[in-house]
N, C-alpha and C positions, 0 to 999 in steps of 0.2 A: 438460511440467513445469509445476507451479503455482508462481507467485510471488505476493507479497502486498503489498497497499497498505492503509494505515490512513488512514481519512478521518474528519474531524469531521462532525457531523450535517449542517451546511449544505453541505459539499462533496459528501457522499453524495446529498443531496437534489438538488443541481444536476445531478449525473451522471444520476440517475434521470429528472429532468424534461426535460433537454436531450438525453440520449442520448450525450453526449460531454462531456469536461471537460479543461481544461488543468492540473488538479490543484490542490494546495494552494498558498498564496502562495509557499512555498519552492521548489516545483516551477517556478512561473512565473518566479521570479527566476533560478533556475539554468538554465532553458531545457530541462529534461527532467523527467519524472515519476519520482520515487524509488520503488523497490520494494525488498522484502527477500525472501530465501529463507525457508523454514520455520525454519531454524536461526537466522536473523538477526532474525526478527520481534519476539520478546520483548524483545531488547536495544533495538531501534528504538523500541518502545513506551515502555520505561523511560527512554530517553535524550531522546526528543522529545515524549512525550505524558504525562509523569509527572503523575498526579493528574487528568488530563482525563477527564471522563465523557461518555457519549453517543457513543462511537466505534464505527465499523463496520470490520470486517476484510473486505477483498475478496480473493478468490482469483481469479487471472487466469491464462489459458493463455499461457505464454511462447511457445509454438510459433506461435500465431495472429499474434503481433506481428512475426514475421519479422525483417527487417533493421533495423527501427525500434527494436529492443531491443538495447542494447549492454551488455556486462558490463565494468564499469570498477572499478578499484581505489578503495576509499574507506576507511571507518573500519577502523583496525587492519590495513590492507593487504589486507583481504578484497575479493573481487569482489562487486559489487552490481549488480543489474539496473536499468538506466535506460532509460526509454521516450522516444524523441525524436519524439513525435507526441501528439495528443490520446488520452486513454483513452476507449474506447468501451464502452457497455454490453455490446456483443457480445463484448468481451474478458473479461468477468466470468463466471466459472464458478459461483461462489456467494458469498454475503455472510452474515456472522454478526455479531451484536452482540459488542462487546468490553468487557464490564463491568469496572469498577474496584472492587475490594473494600476499598479504603482503604489497601492496601499495593502492589498490583500489578494489572495487567490480567489477566483470566482468559481464556486462549485456548481455542478450541474443541478438542475431542478430535482433530479432523483434523490438528492440528499437534503433538500430543503424541508 
């Protein structure tokens, strides 16, 4: 199963350069890396990244993460995937630009 992480340009650059990342500042402060399912990703973008340009959407393999990935109740009582370790480049299946068109982020066809 694929799960999704939205990274700002500097966060994505760090993961690419170092091969691993503790995530965004909110991930570091919460002690886990926040992910979304395909159904949750657009709402996550609208809620936490409204108007932000230069984002990258990462699709990651939940099965590779094993027991370090926990499904926990979050926004609206829905289960969200949370990773309790660093994110590794080897977890990333693909990445796509997440352009902002002035109203909303435009998700790739893979999530439609």
